[in-house]
C-alpha positions in Angstrom: 76.5 100.4 126.1 72.9 99.8 125.1 72.4 97.0 122.5 70.8 97.9 119.2 67.2 96.5 119.4 66.3 94.0 116.7 63.9 95.7 114.3 62.5 95.5 110.8 64.4 97.7 108.4 64.1 98.1 104.7 67.2 96.0 104.3 66.8 93.5 107.0 63.7 91.7 108.5 64.2 90.5 112.1 62.5 87.1 111.2 64.6 86.4 108.3 68.1 85.0 108.9 70.7 86.8 107.1 73.3 84.9 105.0 76.6 86.2 103.6 76.8 86.0 99.9 79.1 83.2 98.6 81.9 84.4 96.6 82.8 82.4 93.3 86.5 81.7 93.8 87.1 81.6 90.0 85.4 85.0 89.4 88.1 87.6 88.8 88.1 90.4 91.4 89.9 93.7 92.1 90.9 94.3 95.6 91.9 97.7 96.6 93.9 98.6 99.8 95.7 101.7 100.9 99.0 99.8 100.8 100.2 96.6 99.4 101.8 94.1 101.7 105.2 94.4 100.1 107.8 97.2 99.9 110.6 97.7 97.3 114.1 97.2 98.5 117.0 98.1 96.3 119.7 95.4 96.0 123.4 95.9 95.8 123.4 95.9 92.0 120.4 98.4 91.8 117.9 95.6 91.2 114.6 95.7 93.1 113.5 93.0 95.6 110.0 92.7 97.2 110.2 92.5 100.9 107.0 91.4 103.0 105.8 94.3 104.9 102.6 93.3 106.9 101.7 96.6 108.5 98.3 97.2 110.0 95.9 95.4 109.7 98.4 92.4 109.8 95.9 89.6 109.9 94.0 91.0 106.8 97.2 91.2 104.7 98.4 87.7 105.9 95.0 86.2 105.2 94.7 87.8 101.6 98.2 86.8 100.9 97.5 83.3 102.0 94.4 83.2 99.6 96.6 84.4 96.8 99.3 81.8 97.4 96.8 79.0 97.6 94.9 80.2 94.7 91.7 80.2 96.7 90.5 83.5 95.0 91.3 85.0 91.7 92.1 88.7 92.4 94.2 91.6 91.3 95.4 93.5 94.4 95.9 97.2 93.9 97.4 99.5 96.5 100.2 101.9 97.3 104.0 101.5 97.6 106.1 104.2 99.0 109.5 105.1 97.6 112.2 107.4 98.9 112.5 109.1 95.5 110.4 109.2 92.3 111.1 106.1 90.1 112.4 106.4 86.6 110.3 104.9 83.9 112.7 102.0 83.6 112.5 101.3 87.4 108.7 101.5 87.4 108.6 98.9 84.6 110.9 96.6 86.7 108.9 97.2 89.9 105.5 96.6 88.2 106.9 93.2 86.8 107.8 92.1 90.3 104.4 93.0 91.8 102.7 91.4 88.7 104.3 88.0 89.7 102.1 88.4 92.9 99.0 89.5 91.1 99.5 92.9 92.5 99.4 96.3 90.9 101.4 99.1 92.6 100.4 102.8 92.8 103.6 104.6 93.5 104.0 107.4 96.1 107.1 109.1 97.3 107.6 109.5 101.1 106.7 113.2 100.8 103.6 112.4 98.7 102.3 109.8 101.2 102.7 112.3 104.1 99.8 114.3 102.4 97.5 111.5 103.3 98.2 111.5 107.1 
């Protein structure tokens, strides 16, 4: 593999060091991923529980969840959640309340709907 030559471009001058911008941890942010790192599980009495579901990329989800738990960044995490069947309005309200406790907002897909994206 041939390395990319260092060259001046409109966005980067080779003699100027590039620095990543610093994020303000108090600034509210919206983070959007394809899936949230939790899935809904129905309990024995019909109530929902959130179960950690760190699918790929595992390190990304684990790192972001750690930032959330330690309150290192202020973000609302938006992403998909797959359900076997469409949820009723009451079930959606219950599920959204659970995700809200983790600063997450679910976008619901049924199993059949999510297959359209693969």
